[in-house]
PDB file of the backbone (N, CA, C, O) and the ligand in Angstrom, with CONECT records:
HET     ZN  A 101       1
ATOM      1  N   UNK A   1       0.836  -1.191   0.000  1.00  0.00           N
ATOM      2  CA  UNK A   1       0.000   0.000   0.000  1.00  0.00           C
ATOM      3  C   UNK A   1       0.875   1.247   0.000  1.00  0.00           C
ATOM      4  O   UNK A   1       1.844   1.346   0.753  1.00  0.00           O
ATOM      5  N   UNK A   2       0.512   2.199  -0.864  1.00  0.00           N
ATOM      6  CA  UNK A   2       1.281   3.436  -0.951  1.00  0.00           C
ATOM      7  C   UNK A   2       0.783   4.415   0.097  1.00  0.00           C
ATOM      8  O   UNK A   2      -0.299   4.988  -0.031  1.00  0.00           O
ATOM      9  N   UNK A   3       1.558   4.591   1.095  1.00  0.00           N
ATOM     10  CA  UNK A   3       1.146   5.512   2.146  1.00  0.00           C
ATOM     11  C   UNK A   3       1.605   6.920   1.817  1.00  0.00           C
ATOM     12  O   UNK A   3       2.447   7.136   0.946  1.00  0.00           O
ATOM     13  N   UNK A   4       1.034   7.864   2.529  1.00  0.00           N
ATOM     14  CA  UNK A   4       1.401   9.264   2.327  1.00  0.00           C
ATOM     15  C   UNK A   4       2.887   9.476   2.605  1.00  0.00           C
ATOM     16  O   UNK A   4       3.564  10.210   1.885  1.00  0.00           O
ATOM     17  N   UNK A   5       3.381   8.833   3.644  1.00  0.00           N
ATOM     18  CA  UNK A   5       4.796   9.026   3.987  1.00  0.00           C
ATOM     19  C   UNK A   5       5.712   8.467   2.899  1.00  0.00           C
ATOM     20  O   UNK A   5       6.775   9.026   2.633  1.00  0.00           O
ATOM     21  N   UNK A   6       5.304   7.376   2.278  1.00  0.00           N
ATOM     22  CA  UNK A   6       6.113   6.809   1.193  1.00  0.00           C
ATOM     23  C   UNK A   6       6.121   7.745  -0.011  1.00  0.00           C
ATOM     24  O   UNK A   6       7.170   7.985  -0.609  1.00  0.00           O
ATOM     25  N   UNK A   7       4.944   8.276  -0.367  1.00  0.00           N
ATOM     26  CA  UNK A   7       4.880   9.220  -1.492  1.00  0.00           C
ATOM     27  C   UNK A   7       5.733  10.453  -1.210  1.00  0.00           C
ATOM     28  O   UNK A   7       6.419  10.952  -2.102  1.00  0.00           O
ATOM     29  N   UNK A   8       5.692  10.942   0.022  1.00  0.00           N
ATOM     30  CA  UNK A   8       6.499  12.113   0.373  1.00  0.00           C
ATOM     31  C   UNK A   8       7.988  11.789   0.310  1.00  0.00           C
ATOM     32  O   UNK A   8       8.797  12.603  -0.134  1.00  0.00           O
ATOM     33  N   UNK A   9       8.331  10.591   0.759  1.00  0.00           N
ATOM     34  CA  UNK A   9       9.726  10.160   0.694  1.00  0.00           C
ATOM     35  C   UNK A   9      10.223  10.184  -0.752  1.00  0.00           C
ATOM     36  O   UNK A   9      11.290  10.727  -1.038  1.00  0.00           O
ATOM     37  N   UNK A  10       9.434   9.585  -1.674  1.00  0.00           N
ATOM     38  CA  UNK A  10       9.858   9.532  -3.073  1.00  0.00           C
ATOM     39  C   UNK A  10       9.856  10.921  -3.696  1.00  0.00           C
ATOM     40  O   UNK A  10      10.713  11.229  -4.524  1.00  0.00           O
ATOM     41  N   UNK A  11       8.905  11.761  -3.310  1.00  0.00           N
ATOM     42  CA  UNK A  11       8.886  13.115  -3.846  1.00  0.00           C
ATOM     43  C   UNK A  11      10.159  13.859  -3.449  1.00  0.00           C
ATOM     44  O   UNK A  11      10.777  14.518  -4.285  1.00  0.00           O
ATOM     45  N   UNK A  12      10.551  13.758  -2.187  1.00  0.00           N
ATOM     46  CA  UNK A  12      11.787  14.404  -1.731  1.00  0.00           C
ATOM     47  C   UNK A  12      13.004  13.826  -2.456  1.00  0.00           C
ATOM     48  O   UNK A  12      13.907  14.561  -2.856  1.00  0.00           O
ATOM     49  N   UNK A  13      13.014  12.505  -2.618  1.00  0.00           N
ATOM     50  CA  UNK A  13      14.136  11.828  -3.264  1.00  0.00           C
ATOM     51  C   UNK A  13      14.273  12.292  -4.723  1.00  0.00           C
ATOM     52  O   UNK A  13      15.369  12.612  -5.184  1.00  0.00           O
ATOM     53  N   UNK A  14      13.142  12.322  -5.436  1.00  0.00           N
ATOM     54  CA  UNK A  14      13.158  12.735  -6.842  1.00  0.00           C
ATOM     55  C   UNK A  14      13.567  14.200  -6.964  1.00  0.00           C
ATOM     56  O   UNK A  14      14.364  14.555  -7.832  1.00  0.00           O
ATOM     57  N   UNK A  15      13.023  15.048  -6.097  1.00  0.00           N
ATOM     58  CA  UNK A  15      13.379  16.465  -6.169  1.00  0.00           C
ATOM     59  C   UNK A  15      14.870  16.677  -5.895  1.00  0.00           C
ATOM     60  O   UNK A  15      15.489  17.557  -6.494  1.00  0.00           O
ATOM     61  N   UNK A  16      15.443  15.886  -5.007  1.00  0.00           N
ATOM     62  CA  UNK A  16      16.869  15.989  -4.733  1.00  0.00           C
ATOM     63  C   UNK A  16      17.675  15.636  -5.987  1.00  0.00           C
ATOM     64  O   UNK A  16      18.679  16.280  -6.289  1.00  0.00           O
ATOM     65  N   UNK A  17      17.227  14.610  -6.708  1.00  0.00           N
ATOM     66  CA  UNK A  17      17.903  14.227  -7.956  1.00  0.00           C
ATOM     67  C   UNK A  17      17.780  15.314  -9.012  1.00  0.00           C
ATOM     68  O   UNK A  17      18.728  15.593  -9.747  1.00  0.00           O
ATOM     69  N   UNK A  18      16.588  15.931  -9.079  1.00  0.00           N
ATOM     70  CA  UNK A  18      16.314  16.911 -10.126  1.00  0.00           C
ATOM     71  C   UNK A  18      17.147  18.184  -9.962  1.00  0.00           C
ATOM     72  O   UNK A  18      17.281  18.967 -10.902  1.00  0.00           O
ATOM     73  N   UNK A  19      17.699  18.386  -8.776  1.00  0.00           N
ATOM     74  CA  UNK A  19      18.494  19.599  -8.543  1.00  0.00           C
ATOM     75  C   UNK A  19      19.687  19.706  -9.488  1.00  0.00           C
ATOM     76  O   UNK A  19      20.126  20.809  -9.814  1.00  0.00           O
ATOM     77  N   UNK A  20      20.207  18.577  -9.923  1.00  0.00           N
ATOM     78  CA  UNK A  20      21.395  18.624 -10.783  1.00  0.00           C
ATOM     79  C   UNK A  20      21.049  18.480 -12.266  1.00  0.00           C
ATOM     80  O   UNK A  20      21.937  18.564 -13.115  1.00  0.00           O
ATOM     81  N   UNK A  21      19.770  18.263 -12.588  1.00  0.00           N
ATOM     82  CA  UNK A  21      19.392  18.075 -13.988  1.00  0.00           C
ATOM     83  C   UNK A  21      19.473  19.382 -14.763  1.00  0.00           C
ATOM     84  O   UNK A  21      19.281  20.459 -14.197  1.00  0.00           O
ATOM     85  N   UNK A  22      19.753  19.287 -16.043  1.00  0.00           N
ATOM     86  CA  UNK A  22      19.772  20.426 -16.963  1.00  0.00           C
ATOM     87  C   UNK A  22      20.634  21.561 -16.419  1.00  0.00           C
ATOM     88  O   UNK A  22      20.230  22.723 -16.437  1.00  0.00           O
ATOM     89  N   UNK A  23      21.820  21.215 -15.939  1.00  0.00           N
ATOM     90  CA  UNK A  23      22.738  22.222 -15.445  1.00  0.00           C
ATOM     91  C   UNK A  23      22.347  22.810 -14.106  1.00  0.00           C
ATOM     92  O   UNK A  23      22.941  23.802 -13.684  1.00  0.00           O
ATOM     93  N   UNK A  24      21.386  22.246 -13.431  1.00  0.00           N
ATOM     94  CA  UNK A  24      20.985  22.706 -12.104  1.00  0.00           C
ATOM     95  C   UNK A  24      20.210  24.009 -12.112  1.00  0.00           C
ATOM     96  O   UNK A  24      20.226  24.741 -11.122  1.00  0.00           O
ATOM     97  N   UNK A  25      19.525  24.315 -13.218  1.00  0.00           N
ATOM     98  CA  UNK A  25      18.828  25.600 -13.298  1.00  0.00           C
ATOM     99  C   UNK A  25      17.675  25.699 -12.292  1.00  0.00           C
ATOM    100  O   UNK A  25      17.287  26.798 -11.898  1.00  0.00           O
ATOM    101  N   UNK A  26      17.124  24.537 -11.874  1.00  0.00           N
ATOM    102  CA  UNK A  26      15.978  24.543 -10.960  1.00  0.00           C
ATOM    103  C   UNK A  26      16.406  24.413  -9.503  1.00  0.00           C
ATOM    104  O   UNK A  26      15.561  24.247  -8.624  1.00  0.00           O
ATOM    105  N   UNK A  27      17.692  24.487  -9.242  1.00  0.00           N
ATOM    106  CA  UNK A  27      18.220  24.217  -7.897  1.00  0.00           C
ATOM    107  C   UNK A  27      17.575  25.093  -6.823  1.00  0.00           C
ATOM    108  O   UNK A  27      17.193  24.600  -5.762  1.00  0.00           O
ATOM    109  N   UNK A  28      17.455  26.395  -7.099  1.00  0.00           N
ATOM    110  CA  UNK A  28      16.935  27.316  -6.080  1.00  0.00           C
ATOM    111  C   UNK A  28      15.541  27.821  -6.410  1.00  0.00           C
ATOM    112  O   UNK A  28      15.094  28.827  -5.858  1.00  0.00           O
ATOM    113  N   UNK A  29      14.853  27.129  -7.307  1.00  0.00           N
ATOM    114  CA  UNK A  29      13.520  27.559  -7.710  1.00  0.00           C
ATOM    115  C   UNK A  29      12.542  26.415  -7.415  1.00  0.00           C
ATOM    116  O   UNK A  29      12.479  25.433  -8.155  1.00  0.00           O
ATOM    117  N   UNK A  30      11.790  26.557  -6.335  1.00  0.00           N
ATOM    118  CA  UNK A  30      10.902  25.475  -5.897  1.00  0.00           C
ATOM    119  C   UNK A  30       9.869  25.116  -6.957  1.00  0.00           C
ATOM    120  O   UNK A  30       9.542  23.943  -7.136  1.00  0.00           O
ATOM    121  N   UNK A  31       9.357  26.119  -7.658  1.00  0.00           N
ATOM    122  CA  UNK A  31       8.339  25.862  -8.666  1.00  0.00           C
ATOM    123  C   UNK A  31       8.914  25.061  -9.840  1.00  0.00           C
ATOM    124  O   UNK A  31       8.312  24.088 -10.294  1.00  0.00           O
ATOM    125  N   UNK A  32      10.082  25.485 -10.320  1.00  0.00           N
ATOM    126  CA  UNK A  32      10.724  24.771 -11.434  1.00  0.00           C
ATOM    127  C   UNK A  32      11.114  23.356 -11.013  1.00  0.00           C
ATOM    128  O   UNK A  32      11.025  22.416 -11.803  1.00  0.00           O
ATOM    129  N   UNK A  33      11.546  23.218  -9.762  1.00  0.00           N
ATOM    130  CA  UNK A  33      11.926  21.899  -9.252  1.00  0.00           C
ATOM    131  C   UNK A  33      10.715  20.966  -9.210  1.00  0.00           C
ATOM    132  O   UNK A  33      10.815  19.792  -9.567  1.00  0.00           O
ATOM    133  N   UNK A  34       9.570  21.500  -8.771  1.00  0.00           N
ATOM    134  CA  UNK A  34       8.341  20.703  -8.732  1.00  0.00           C
ATOM    135  C   UNK A  34       7.909  20.283 -10.115  1.00  0.00           C
ATOM    136  O   UNK A  34       7.478  19.147 -10.316  1.00  0.00           O
ATOM    137  N   UNK A  35       8.020  21.203 -11.088  1.00  0.00           N
ATOM    138  CA  UNK A  35       7.651  20.867 -12.466  1.00  0.00           C
ATOM    139  C   UNK A  35       8.542  19.768 -13.008  1.00  0.00           C
ATOM    140  O   UNK A  35       8.066  18.829 -13.645  1.00  0.00           O
ATOM    141  N   UNK A  36       9.855  19.887 -12.752  1.00  0.00           N
ATOM    142  CA  UNK A  36      10.796  18.871 -13.234  1.00  0.00           C
ATOM    143  C   UNK A  36      10.534  17.522 -12.580  1.00  0.00           C
ATOM    144  O   UNK A  36      10.668  16.481 -13.223  1.00  0.00           O
ATOM    145  N   UNK A  37      10.157  17.536 -11.284  1.00  0.00           N
ATOM    146  CA  UNK A  37       9.913  16.286 -10.577  1.00  0.00           C
ATOM    147  C   UNK A  37       8.697  15.567 -11.149  1.00  0.00           C
ATOM    148  O   UNK A  37       8.639  14.337 -11.149  1.00  0.00           O
ATOM    149  N   UNK A  38       7.727  16.338 -11.637  1.00  0.00           N
ATOM    150  CA  UNK A  38       6.523  15.739 -12.200  1.00  0.00           C
ATOM    151  C   UNK A  38       6.727  15.307 -13.640  1.00  0.00           C
ATOM    152  O   UNK A  38       6.180  14.292 -14.071  1.00  0.00           O
ATOM    153  N   UNK A  39       7.515  16.078 -14.391  1.00  0.00           N
ATOM    154  CA  UNK A  39       7.725  15.786 -15.797  1.00  0.00           C
ATOM    155  C   UNK A  39       9.158  16.126 -16.152  1.00  0.00           C
ATOM    156  O   UNK A  39       9.580  17.265 -15.955  1.00  0.00           O
ATOM    157  N   UNK A  40       9.933  15.159 -16.678  1.00  0.00           N
ATOM    158  CA  UNK A  40      11.364  15.355 -16.901  1.00  0.00           C
ATOM    159  C   UNK A  40      11.684  16.344 -18.009  1.00  0.00           C
ATOM    160  O   UNK A  40      12.763  16.937 -18.009  1.00  0.00           O
ATOM    161  N   UNK A  41      10.776  16.532 -18.946  1.00  0.00           N
ATOM    162  CA  UNK A  41      11.034  17.477 -20.015  1.00  0.00           C
ATOM    163  C   UNK A  41      10.632  18.872 -19.573  1.00  0.00           C
ATOM    164  O   UNK A  41       9.469  19.095 -19.235  1.00  0.00           O
ATOM    165  N   UNK A  42      11.562  19.817 -19.566  1.00  0.00           N
ATOM    166  CA  UNK A  42      11.228  21.145 -19.077  1.00  0.00           C
ATOM    167  C   UNK A  42      10.369  21.959 -20.041  1.00  0.00           C
ATOM    168  O   UNK A  42       9.800  22.969 -19.626  1.00  0.00           O
ATOM    169  N   UNK A  43      10.253  21.569 -21.299  1.00  0.00           N
ATOM    170  CA  UNK A  43       9.457  22.334 -22.245  1.00  0.00           C
ATOM    171  C   UNK A  43       8.984  21.400 -23.360  1.00  0.00           C
ATOM    172  O   UNK A  43       9.197  20.190 -23.288  1.00  0.00           O
ATOM    173  N   UNK A  44       8.355  21.947 -24.370  1.00  0.00           N
ATOM    174  CA  UNK A  44       7.939  21.128 -25.515  1.00  0.00           C
ATOM    175  C   UNK A  44       8.531  21.648 -26.804  1.00  0.00           C
ATOM    176  O   UNK A  44       7.863  21.652 -27.838  1.00  0.00           O
ATOM    177  N   UNK A  45       9.775  22.088 -26.757  1.00  0.00           N
ATOM    178  CA  UNK A  45      10.434  22.538 -27.973  1.00  0.00           C
ATOM    179  C   UNK A  45      10.707  21.315 -28.869  1.00  0.00           C
ATOM    180  O   UNK A  45      10.348  20.198 -28.495  1.00  0.00           O
ATOM    181  N   UNK A  46      11.314  21.499 -30.008  1.00  0.00           N
ATOM    182  CA  UNK A  46      11.509  20.398 -30.952  1.00  0.00           C
ATOM    183  C   UNK A  46      12.463  19.335 -30.415  1.00  0.00           C
ATOM    184  O   UNK A  46      12.451  18.195 -30.879  1.00  0.00           O
ATOM    185  N   UNK A  47      13.302  19.711 -29.423  1.00  0.00           N
ATOM    186  CA  UNK A  47      14.231  18.724 -28.876  1.00  0.00           C
ATOM    187  C   UNK A  47      13.583  17.898 -27.766  1.00  0.00           C
ATOM    188  O   UNK A  47      13.860  16.706 -27.638  1.00  0.00           O
ATOM    189  N   UNK A  48      12.706  18.539 -26.948  1.00  0.00           N
ATOM    190  CA  UNK A  48      12.121  17.858 -25.793  1.00  0.00           C
ATOM    191  C   UNK A  48      10.736  17.300 -26.089  1.00  0.00           C
ATOM    192  O   UNK A  48      10.308  16.333 -25.459  1.00  0.00           O
ATOM    193  N   UNK A  49      10.039  17.897 -27.036  1.00  0.00           N
ATOM    194  CA  UNK A  49       8.633  17.577 -27.239  1.00  0.00           C
ATOM    195  C   UNK A  49       8.388  16.256 -27.926  1.00  0.00           C
ATOM    196  O   UNK A  49       9.317  15.525 -28.270  1.00  0.00           O
ATOM    197  N   UNK A  50       7.114  15.965 -28.118  1.00  0.00           N
ATOM    198  CA  UNK A  50       6.692  14.731 -28.773  1.00  0.00           C
ATOM    199  C   UNK A  50       7.141  14.725 -30.230  1.00  0.00           C
ATOM    200  O   UNK A  50       6.773  15.628 -30.982  1.00  0.00           O
ATOM    201  N   UNK A  51       7.938  13.720 -30.655  1.00  0.00           N
ATOM    202  CA  UNK A  51       8.452  13.698 -32.020  1.00  0.00           C
ATOM    203  C   UNK A  51       7.347  13.625 -33.073  1.00  0.00           C
ATOM    204  O   UNK A  51       7.561  14.016 -34.220  1.00  0.00           O
ATOM    205  N   UNK A  52       6.169  13.129 -32.693  1.00  0.00           N
ATOM    206  CA  UNK A  52       5.070  13.071 -33.657  1.00  0.00           C
ATOM    207  C   UNK A  52       4.683  14.472 -34.124  1.00  0.00           C
ATOM    208  O   UNK A  52       4.342  14.681 -35.288  1.00  0.00           O
ATOM    209  N   UNK A  53       4.741  15.433 -33.190  1.00  0.00           N
ATOM    210  CA  UNK A  53       4.335  16.788 -33.524  1.00  0.00           C
ATOM    211  C   UNK A  53       5.302  17.442 -34.498  1.00  0.00           C
ATOM    212  O   UNK A  53       4.881  18.190 -35.381  1.00  0.00           O
ATOM    213  N   UNK A  54       6.602  17.167 -34.348  1.00  0.00           N
ATOM    214  CA  UNK A  54       7.608  17.899 -35.121  1.00  0.00           C
ATOM    215  C   UNK A  54       8.081  17.162 -36.367  1.00  0.00           C
ATOM    216  O   UNK A  54       8.421  17.803 -37.361  1.00  0.00           O
ATOM    217  N   UNK A  55       8.113  15.832 -36.338  1.00  0.00           N
ATOM    218  CA  UNK A  55       8.617  15.122 -37.510  1.00  0.00           C
ATOM    219  C   UNK A  55       7.691  14.015 -37.968  1.00  0.00           C
ATOM    220  O   UNK A  55       8.037  13.260 -38.877  1.00  0.00           O
ATOM    221  N   UNK A  56       6.504  13.898 -37.351  1.00  0.00           N
ATOM    222  CA  UNK A  56       5.551  12.886 -37.759  1.00  0.00           C
ATOM    223  C   UNK A  56       5.993  11.475 -37.425  1.00  0.00           C
ATOM    224  O   UNK A  56       5.454  10.502 -37.953  1.00  0.00           O
ATOM    225  N   UNK A  57       6.981  11.368 -36.542  1.00  0.00           N
ATOM    226  CA  UNK A  57       7.528  10.071 -36.157  1.00  0.00           C
ATOM    227  C   UNK A  57       6.504   9.285 -35.336  1.00  0.00           C
ATOM    228  O   UNK A  57       5.774   9.872 -34.537  1.00  0.00           O
ATOM    229  N   UNK A  58       6.443   7.968 -35.522  1.00  0.00           N
ATOM    230  CA  UNK A  58       5.535   7.168 -34.706  1.00  0.00           C
ATOM    231  C   UNK A  58       6.186   6.865 -33.367  1.00  0.00           C
ATOM    232  O   UNK A  58       7.411   6.876 -33.246  1.00  0.00           O
ATOM    233  N   UNK A  59       5.364   6.596 -32.367  1.00  0.00           N
ATOM    234  CA  UNK A  59       5.889   6.355 -31.026  1.00  0.00           C
ATOM    235  C   UNK A  59       6.530   4.981 -30.951  1.00  0.00           C
ATOM    236  O   UNK A  59       6.308   4.135 -31.817  1.00  0.00           O
ATOM    237  N   UNK A  60       7.331   4.762 -29.906  1.00  0.00           N
ATOM    238  CA  UNK A  60       8.000   3.476 -29.708  1.00  0.00           C
ATOM    239  C   UNK A  60       6.963   2.364 -29.577  1.00  0.00           C
ATOM    240  O   UNK A  60       7.145   1.263 -30.094  1.00  0.00           O
ATOM    241  N   UNK A  61       5.879   2.670 -28.880  1.00  0.00           N
ATOM    242  CA  UNK A  61       4.825   1.669 -28.691  1.00  0.00           C
ATOM    243  C   UNK A  61       4.192   1.273 -30.041  1.00  0.00           C
ATOM    244  O   UNK A  61       3.901   0.100 -30.275  1.00  0.00           O
ATOM    245  N   UNK A  62       3.987   2.250 -30.907  1.00  0.00           N
ATOM    246  CA  UNK A  62       3.427   1.949 -32.223  1.00  0.00           C
ATOM    247  C   UNK A  62       4.393   1.108 -33.054  1.00  0.00           C
ATOM    248  O   UNK A  62       3.988   0.164 -33.731  1.00  0.00           O
ATOM    249  N   UNK A  63       5.691   1.469 -32.991  1.00  0.00           N
ATOM    250  CA  UNK A  63       6.680   0.703 -33.746  1.00  0.00           C
ATOM    251  C   UNK A  63       6.766  -0.735 -33.239  1.00  0.00           C
ATOM    252  O   UNK A  63       6.899  -1.675 -34.022  1.00  0.00           O
ATOM    253  N   UNK A  64       6.686  -0.890 -31.902  1.00  0.00           N
ATOM    254  CA  UNK A  64       6.687  -2.231 -31.330  1.00  0.00           C
ATOM    255  C   UNK A  64       5.477  -3.014 -31.806  1.00  0.00           C
ATOM    256  O   UNK A  64       5.587  -4.188 -32.159  1.00  0.00           O
ATOM    257  N   UNK A  65       4.326  -2.362 -31.813  1.00  0.00           N
ATOM    258  CA  UNK A  65       3.090  -3.017 -32.218  1.00  0.00           C
ATOM    259  C   UNK A  65       3.176  -3.486 -33.677  1.00  0.00           C
ATOM    260  O   UNK A  65       2.780  -4.606 -34.002  1.00  0.00           O
ATOM    261  N   UNK A  66       3.704  -2.603 -34.557  1.00  0.00           N
ATOM    262  CA  UNK A  66       3.847  -2.968 -35.971  1.00  0.00           C
ATOM    263  C   UNK A  66       4.783  -4.164 -36.120  1.00  0.00           C
ATOM    264  O   UNK A  66       4.512  -5.090 -36.885  1.00  0.00           O
ATOM    265  N   UNK A  67       5.885  -4.130 -35.378  1.00  0.00           N
ATOM    266  CA  UNK A  67       6.862  -5.220 -35.430  1.00  0.00           C
ATOM    267  C   UNK A  67       6.219  -6.516 -34.946  1.00  0.00           C
ATOM    268  O   UNK A  67       6.415  -7.574 -35.544  1.00  0.00           O
ATOM    269  N   UNK A  68       5.445  -6.429 -33.854  1.00  0.00           N
ATOM    270  CA  UNK A  68       4.786  -7.605 -33.303  1.00  0.00           C
ATOM    271  C   UNK A  68       3.787  -8.165 -34.308  1.00  0.00           C
ATOM    272  O   UNK A  68       3.726  -9.378 -34.506  1.00  0.00           O
ATOM    273  N   UNK A  69       2.994  -7.283 -34.953  1.00  0.00           N
ATOM    274  CA  UNK A  69       1.997  -7.726 -35.930  1.00  0.00           C
ATOM    275  C   UNK A  69       2.674  -8.449 -37.098  1.00  0.00           C
ATOM    276  O   UNK A  69       2.209  -9.495 -37.550  1.00  0.00           O
ATOM    277  N   UNK A  70       3.796  -7.862 -37.584  1.00  0.00           N
ATOM    278  CA  UNK A  70       4.494  -8.466 -38.718  1.00  0.00           C
ATOM    279  C   UNK A  70       5.058  -9.829 -38.336  1.00  0.00           C
ATOM    280  O   UNK A  70       4.996 -10.777 -39.119  1.00  0.00           O
ATOM    281  N   UNK A  71       5.611  -9.923 -37.121  1.00  0.00           N
ATOM    282  CA  UNK A  71       6.175 -11.180 -36.657  1.00  0.00           C
ATOM    283  C   UNK A  71       5.091 -12.239 -36.497  1.00  0.00           C
ATOM    284  O   UNK A  71       5.258 -13.397 -36.880  1.00  0.00           O
ATOM    285  N   UNK A  72       3.970 -11.798 -35.915  1.00  0.00           N
ATOM    286  CA  UNK A  72       2.865 -12.717 -35.697  1.00  0.00           C
ATOM    287  C   UNK A  72       2.321 -13.234 -37.033  1.00  0.00           C
ATOM    288  O   UNK A  72       2.005 -14.416 -37.168  1.00  0.00           O
ATOM    289  N   UNK A  73       2.217 -12.333 -38.019  1.00  0.00           N
ATOM    290  CA  UNK A  73       1.718 -12.728 -39.338  1.00  0.00           C
ATOM    291  C   UNK A  73       2.667 -13.735 -39.986  1.00  0.00           C
ATOM    292  O   UNK A  73       2.235 -14.700 -40.616  1.00  0.00           O
ATOM    293  N   UNK A  74       3.970 -13.490 -39.816  1.00  0.00           N
ATOM    294  CA  UNK A  74       4.961 -14.406 -40.401  1.00  0.00           C
ATOM    295  C   UNK A  74       4.875 -15.783 -39.746  1.00  0.00           C
ATOM    296  O   UNK A  74       5.018 -16.807 -40.415  1.00  0.00           O
ATOM    297  N   UNK A  75       4.642 -15.799 -38.446  1.00  0.00           N
ATOM    298  CA  UNK A  75       4.594 -17.072 -37.721  1.00  0.00           C
ATOM    299  C   UNK A  75       3.330 -17.860 -38.035  1.00  0.00           C
ATOM    300  O   UNK A  75       3.361 -19.087 -38.123  1.00  0.00           O
ATOM    301  N   UNK A  76       2.216 -17.149 -38.202  1.00  0.00           N
ATOM    302  CA  UNK A  76       0.953 -17.849 -38.446  1.00  0.00           C
ATOM    303  C   UNK A  76       0.691 -18.080 -39.921  1.00  0.00           C
ATOM    304  O   UNK A  76      -0.242 -18.796 -40.285  1.00  0.00           O
ATOM    305  N   UNK A  77       1.526 -17.465 -40.793  1.00  0.00           N
ATOM    306  CA  UNK A  77       1.349 -17.650 -42.220  1.00  0.00           C
ATOM    307  C   UNK A  77       0.311 -16.733 -42.839  1.00  0.00           C
ATOM    308  O   UNK A  77       0.005 -16.836 -44.027  1.00  0.00           O
ATOM    309  N   UNK A  78      -0.231 -15.831 -42.023  1.00  0.00           N
ATOM    310  CA  UNK A  78      -1.211 -14.877 -42.545  1.00  0.00           C
ATOM    311  C   UNK A  78      -0.503 -13.801 -43.365  1.00  0.00           C
ATOM    312  O   UNK A  78       0.706 -13.599 -43.243  1.00  0.00           O
ATOM    313  N   UNK A  79      -1.272 -13.125 -44.191  1.00  0.00           N
ATOM    314  CA  UNK A  79      -0.703 -12.034 -44.956  1.00  0.00           C
ATOM    315  C   UNK A  79      -0.689 -10.790 -44.091  1.00  0.00           C
ATOM    316  O   UNK A  79      -1.704 -10.432 -43.494  1.00  0.00           O
ATOM    317  N   UNK A  80       0.486 -10.111 -44.019  1.00  0.00           N
ATOM    318  CA  UNK A  80       0.606  -8.928 -43.200  1.00  0.00           C
ATOM    319  C   UNK A  80       0.046  -7.738 -43.966  1.00  0.00           C
ATOM    320  O   UNK A  80       0.480  -7.446 -45.080  1.00  0.00           O
ATOM    321  N   UNK A  81      -0.941  -7.041 -43.350  1.00  0.00           N
ATOM    322  CA  UNK A  81      -1.606  -5.946 -44.040  1.00  0.00           C
ATOM    323  C   UNK A  81      -1.018  -4.578 -43.705  1.00  0.00           C
ATOM    324  O   UNK A  81      -1.607  -3.556 -44.057  1.00  0.00           O
ATOM    325  N   UNK A  82       0.144  -4.537 -43.024  1.00  0.00           N
ATOM    326  CA  UNK A  82       0.763  -3.267 -42.687  1.00  0.00           C
ATOM    327  C   UNK A  82       0.214  -2.661 -41.416  1.00  0.00           C
ATOM    328  O   UNK A  82       0.432  -1.477 -41.158  1.00  0.00           O
ATOM    329  N   UNK A  83      -0.474  -3.419 -40.636  1.00  0.00           N
ATOM    330  CA  UNK A  83      -0.979  -2.933 -39.369  1.00  0.00           C
ATOM    331  C   UNK A  83      -2.191  -2.044 -39.470  1.00  0.00           C
ATOM    332  O   UNK A  83      -2.432  -1.234 -38.575  1.00  0.00           O
ATOM    333  N   UNK A  84      -2.950  -2.166 -40.514  1.00  0.00           N
ATOM    334  CA  UNK A  84      -4.130  -1.311 -40.673  1.00  0.00           C
ATOM    335  C   UNK A  84      -5.364  -1.885 -39.965  1.00  0.00           C
ATOM    336  O   UNK A  84      -6.416  -1.245 -39.948  1.00  0.00           O
ATOM    337  N   UNK A  85      -5.250  -3.034 -39.408  1.00  0.00           N
ATOM    338  CA  UNK A  85      -6.372  -3.522 -38.599  1.00  0.00           C
ATOM    339  C   UNK A  85      -6.970  -4.786 -39.022  1.00  0.00           C
ATOM    340  O   UNK A  85      -7.916  -5.262 -38.395  1.00  0.00           O
TER     341      UNK A  85
HETATM  342 ZN    ZN A 101      13.018  21.882 -24.862  1.00  0.00          ZN2+
END
């Protein structure tokens, strides 16, 4: 069971780690530190943001799914339709 004290322990632990991330810019800024602790990407620029938005790249989960479908089709002898359903 996740108790309040355990969640607080991990929150403190994560925030301590985040102090040195990205050159330590959030070290003395409680708000920035909290944001970093909740989400590791400090912004959504083209380097940090979702690659689908900037380059139309598919997610790792989608690529895994396509690979799994192709493998499954090869094993069962079915014709692979490119993952269209
Ligand atoms: Zn960024």
